[in-house]
Every structure is written in structure tokens, then in C-alpha cells.
N, C-alpha and C positions, 0 to 999 in steps of 0.2 A: 525262308523258302523262296526260290526264284519264281518267275512267271514267264509265260509264253505270250509274245506280242506278234501280231500279223503286220507285215510290211508288204503291201501289194505293189508289184512292179509292172502291171499291165501297160501303163502309159509310158514305160521305158523299154522293158524287155519285150513285152507283148507286141508293141507296134513295130519292133524290128524284125518281126516274122516275115520271111520272104513272101511276096505277093499279097500281103495284107497291109492294112493301115486304118487309121481313124482320122476323122476331121477334128479340128480343135474343139468344136462344140461337143463332139462325141467323147473326146477325152475328158472334157469338163463334166459331162453327164456321168461318166464312170466315177469321177472323183466325188460327185454328190452322192451317188449310191454307196460308195465305199465309206464315206463319212457317216451316212445314215446307219450303216451296218455296225459301226463302232470300230472300224479298222484303225490301228494305231498310226500308220503312216502310209502315204502314197508316194512312190517315186514318180513324180508327175511329169518329168521330162528332162530335156537337155538344154541347160542354160547357155551353152556356148554355140548352140545351133540357132542361127538368126531368125529363121521362120517360126521358132518357138517363143520368141520374146513376148509378143503381145498376149499369147495364150498363158504363159507362165505368170506374167504380171496381172492378167485378169483373174487368174485363180488365187493369187496372193491377195488381191483386192477382195475377192469373195471371202477369204479367210478373215481379213480385217473387219469386214462387215458382219462377221459372225455366221455367214451362210455355210462356210466350209470350216467349221469348228466342231470338236477339238482336234480333228485329225491333222497330223503334221504333213507338210508338203516338202519333199526333199528333191533336190536336183542331183542328177548323176553327171559326174565329170571324170575325165582322165586325171590321174594323180600327177599332174604336170603343173608347175607354178604358173606358167603362162595361161593355161586354160582356166585356172582359178581366178586370175585377175580379169580375164575376159568375161567370165561368168558374172562376176560382181559389177563389172562395167555395164553389161547388157541388162542384168536383172539385179539391181542393187538391193531389192527387198528380200533376197534369199536368206533363210534362217537355218536351214538344214541341208547338208550336202553329203553325198557318198562319193569318195574319191577312189578310183579304180586303177589298178596296174597289174600286169601279169607277173606271176611269181615262180612258176615252174621252170625247171631247166629246159623242158621242151619248148616253152614259149620264149624263154630268153634266147635260145639258139634259133628256134624256128621262126619267130616273129621279128626279133631284133637282129637276127643274123650275126650274132656274136659281137655286136657293137656295144652291148651292155653286159655287165656282170651282176651277180647278186648284190654286191656292194652298191652298184649304181642304182639298182632298183630301190634299195633301202634309202639311199640319199635323196633320190627324186621324190619318193613318197613323203619323207620327212619334210622336205622343202615345200611340198604341196600342202601338207597339213599346216605348216607354219604360215603359209600364205593365206589359207582360209581363216586361220585364227586371228589374223591381223584385221579382219573385217568384223562387223557386228553380227555375230552368229551364235546360234543356240546349241547346235550339235554337229559334230564331224564324225563320220564313220569311214573306215578304210576298207577297200575291197581287194581281196587276194584272188585275182582271176586264175583259174585252173589250180585252185588250192588242193584239190584231191590228188593231183599229180606233183605236188610240191613237197620237198623234204620237210618233215615236221619240225626239226630244229630250226630251220630257216623261217618257217611260219611263226614260231614262237618269237624269234628275234624281230620279225616284221611287226607282230602285234605289240611287243614291248616298246619298240621304237615309236610306233604310232601313239601309244598311250602316253609316253613321256612327252610328246609334243601336244597332247590335249585331245586326241581322238577318244571317243567314248565307247565305240563298238568296232568290231572287226567282222567283216563279211567273209565267210568261208564259201567260196564258189565251187560247186561241183559242176564245172562248166560243160563237161562232156558227159555228165551222167555216169561217171566211172565208178563212183562209190557204191557200196551196198550198206544195209542198215547196221551191220556189225562193224565194218571199218569206220564208217562215219561217226558212230557213237564213240568209239575209242579215241579217235583223233580229236573230235571236238571237246570231249571231256578233258583231255590233256590241255588243249588250247585254253579253255576257260580257266582251268586251274592254274596254269603257268602264267597267263597274261593278266588275269584279274579283270578281264573285259567282258561285257556282254557280247554274245556271238550271234551273228546273223547266219542263217542256214539257207543257202541259195542252190536249189537242186533242179537239174534238168532230167528229162525222161528218156534219154537215149536207150536205156536198158529197162525202161518201164518201172522204175523204182523211185520216181521223184517224190511222191507223197510219203512212201515208207521211209525213205532216207531223211526227209524233212522232220518227221516225227522222231526218228531215232536220233538225229542230230540235236534236236531240241532237248531231248532227254539227256544227252551227253552234256550239253551246256549247263543244264540245271544241276546235274549230278556233279559237275565241276564247280558249282557254287555261284553261277551267274545266270542272269536272265537270258532267255532265248528269243530270237526274232526270226520267224519263218517268213521267207519270201514266197509270194504266191502270184499267180495271174488268174484272171477270171476265165473259166472254162479251160484252164491249162494252156492257153494259147501262148506260144513262144517259139523261139528259134528251133529249127529241126523238129524233134519229137516233143517239144513243148516243155513247160515248167510245171511245178507243183500246182495243182488246181486249188483255187481259193476255197470252194465249198467242200471239196473232198478233204482238205487239210483240217478245216474246222470240224467236220464230222468225225474224222479220225481222232482229233485231239479231245473231243468231248464225248464220243460214243464208244471208242474202242475199249476193250476189256481192262478195267482198272486204271486206265491212264490218267484221266482227269483228276482222280482223287490225289494222285502224287504230283502231277504236273499240270497245274491249272492255268487257264488263260488269265492274263492280267488285265484284260479289257472286256467289258460287257458287249458281247456280239449279238446282234439282232438277226438270228438265223432266218426269221420269217421273210427277210428281203432276198434270200438266196435265189429263189425262182425268178424274181424280177431282174436282178442284176445279170444272171446267167442268160436270160432271154434277151435282155437289151444288148449285151455284148455279142451274142450270136447274130442279132440283126445288124449291129453296127459293123462288125467285122465281115459279115456275109458268110459265116461258117456255121452250119447246123450243129446243134448240140448232139453229140453221139448218143445213140439210143440207150446205151448202157452206162452213161455218165452217172456217177454216184449222186444220189439225191435229186438231180434235175433232169436226167435222161428220161425219154418217153417210157421206158420199161422199168424205171426204178421202183415203181409200185404196181407193176402189171403182173398178173398171175394167170397162167394157162393150165398148168399141170393140175389134174384132178385132185391129187393129194394136197398140193399147195393151196388151191382155191378153197377146198373144204376147210383146211386149217386156218386160213386167214379170215374166212367168214365166221369161224367160231371165236377166234381171238387173233387180232392183227399181229400181236407179238409172237405168234407162232412162226411167221415168216418175214417179219419186218422189224429191223432194229430200232427204227424211229418212224414217227408218223409224218405223212406228207404235209399235214397242216403246219408242222414246225418249220417247213421250208417255204411257206407262203403259197403252197399249191392247193388246188381244189376248186378254184373258180373256173367256170366254163369260159371258153373263148368263142367269140362270135365273128363271123365273116359276113360282110354285106353281100347280099345276092340280088338286091334291087337297086334303087337309085342311090348313088353315092356321090357326094360333093367333096372334091379334094382341093387342097391348096398347095401350091408349089411355086417353082421359079417363074411360071407364066400365069399364075393365078391372079384373079382380080379381087377387088374389095368386097364385093357381095358374097362370093364364095368363101372368102377368108373370114368375114364376120359371122357367117353362118356356122363354119366349123368351130370358131372360138366360142360362139354362143352355146354350142352343144356342150362345151366344157365349162359353162357358167362364167366365161370371161367377157367382160364388156369394156368399152373404151370411153374416155371422157368426151371425145368428139371424133369426127371423121379424120381429122388431121393426125391424131394419135394412132388411130387404126392404120392409116397409111404408113406411118413411120415403122410400126411393128411389122406390117406386111412386107415392107421393103427388106427388113432384116430376115424375115422368113424366106423370101425369094433368094437372097444371097446364101443362106444356110443350105437351101436345096441345091443351089449351084455347086457348092463345095462338097456336099455329101453325095449328090447324084442318086438320091433315093428319098422317098417321102419321109417327112419328119414324124416321129411318134408323138403321142400326146404330151409326154413329159418334156420333150424338147420345145414344143410350141409354148407350153406353160412357162418354161424357163425364159424364153425370149420375151414373152409378154411381161414377166415380172422383173427381169433384169435386162432391159433393152440396152443400156449403156455398156454393160459387160458383154452382151452378145455382139454389139458392134465392134468392140475391141477384139473379140475372138475371131470375128469374120474379116478383120483387116490384116491382110498380108502385104507388108511393105518391104520390098527387097532392101537389105542393109548391106553395105559394102565397107570393107575395111579401108581406112584412109591412112 
């Protein structure tokens, strides 16, 4: 029997959302949360984008140190041989990559303006996979952009050609949220059966079906005899109407009627971290969690109707599918209303050591405290908002990595 694995793409697709973004420290914190949750892989960035170089290498170093283990860190690239070579030049430690190219006739005509044919798409992808395979690498996946509007026979050819070159997975991208649970199930089942590859399901919410399509697509992959890999973003943040939400996908896969018994997760997910990662992403992106967000919204466990309130007081299972404690909720949140000492880009050593002392962090000497404070100042400059406790603790524990994350050195092609 196959298994479902979660590949989170917040640090690639989520950060491409118009008018939003994350600092390199914030992207790293999300990776730490995802790893702690038990997520299979994070698509952690763009290795051909020069301002990502230090961040990507810092996260790979965290993986080597065992801090970001066992989660895989994968780079996203265009399926172009030149981009592959540039990626391994800038970030030679890459071990996992996803190579992406448009496959639909709409994209071939509308993006490439007739300069490419289907055969050109296949040839370019094959050359890109071969280029990636020439480096020391552990896994290659190929992405069919706009797969839901691509001829199925061509998608099968695309997957088989990629597999022959050494790719291990194919990503089926419902780029415009065009699919529905019935069409995506049939298509992905056929793809899995005919290509013999694990299938990634990448769904957008333009029609409000990203989570439903992800679950149906995963079922199709497994019924086709292969493992399924669902792409998610934290809080569903993504381009246009967003992507499949991480927590909602996990809840659907583990709590919906009879699904988990036939289509189990392949990794042990710690759902008790759901509230923490959702709240952190909301703060980092500056986007409130919708009140009706599954599991983590303010009203997810709120009851006002007399009938509902009476029922849930008698037995929570009357009106709740799962308990709030499973998602790490239930603790009270406090807000300072009296004296508050903050530390930031203009903070001094006294206030900083006071704040860190409240978190039981001490320093060997005043010089060490000054070095960490300087990093905290730069982190505040980059984020332009107060750092949360987990960020301060990370900087104190990993000052060399933090320094690398905060160093943005313009790189020019020569």
C-alpha cells in the first residue's frame, strides 16, 4: 500500500504571493516548525536567486548539524539546463530539486508565444534532469505546470521521459485551481499507473477546492499504485486565492470519513504544533488567520447556538470532530498592560539582557551578549517588526547561522 507525504511549499509558492513576503530568518523559522511537525519535505527556496544563497546554505548547514533533520530541503528551479548549472554553482550543497516547466497548450502558446512545441518542452525537461543528475544529488522531481489543462497523453509521455532520465516523482500542478475532486482523481490515478512514479499533487484555491482536490488527487495516486505527495502552504497562503492549507490537509487526511484507514500518512505528524506554526506564519506574513479556518481559526471551537452549546457541554463529540488540544490550542494568551521592556533595532544591552533573562537565557560575558544583540538588531531591521520568543532563542543558540541569514551580499554575474 502507498502512503501520503506532505511537501510544504510556503517558502517557495507562499512567498510569491503578491504584496507579501518573509525575511530569511522567518523562512528559516518556518522550516524549523515544519521539521518539528514531521513534514516530509520543505521546498525551501530558489537556488538561482542570488539573494537566497546565504539563506539556502545556512539551512543546509542546519540540516548537516542535525537541527533540520530528517525533513528534506528541496530547491525549486525552472527545468532549464542553464538554471540547473547556476543553482549548483551558487548552492553546491543541494541534494533535492524540483524542476518546473509549463506543459499545457495554453501555456506553450500563451507564454512561449509559439516559439516552443510539445517536443521542445520534453527535450528541455529531459536535458534539465540530465544536468541535475550529473551533480551529487539524492532526488529529482519534475513539475508539469498547468497540468490540469494539459493533454493526458502528453502528461504520460512527460512523466515517462522524466523517469527514464532518473526523476523519482512528477508534480501535477493544478496551477489555476481548474480541477475538481472527480477529474483530478481520474487523471492522477491514470498518471500514477502509466508512469510508475510517485505523484505530487499541487492545488490552488481559485474555485475553493484546493484541499478537496489534494485529498482526491492523493487517493488517485495511491489507487494507481504509487505514493502520493501533497503540496501545502501554512494557512493556505499562496498566489491569488492561495494553496491547499497545511493544517486543513492533515485534518482531512486523518479525520475525514474512512479516509485514513485506506490512505494513511507515511510520516508521523505532530498535529499539536498546528496552532504554533499557523500563529507564527500569520505574524510573519502579517495576515490574520481567518475566523473560520479549519482547526486554527478563532471560531473553530466556538459555540453560540443554544442547541450546539448544550450538546458540546454534554459531549464535545456532538459538535466537534476533533479536540482543540490535538492542535496545541487551549493555553491562554497574555498581553502586557503595564511596564514592558522591548528589544529591537535601537535597543541597548540592559533591555536586551533583561528580555533574554526572562527566557532563561544567559551569556558567558558582556561581549557575547553584545554580539547576539547586534544580530537581533539586524534581524529587526530586516523584519521591521518585533522578534518573537522563538526567533530570539534561535539567534542566541545559532549566532553563526543567524549572521549568515542576515547577510545580504549582492552577487553579480561575471
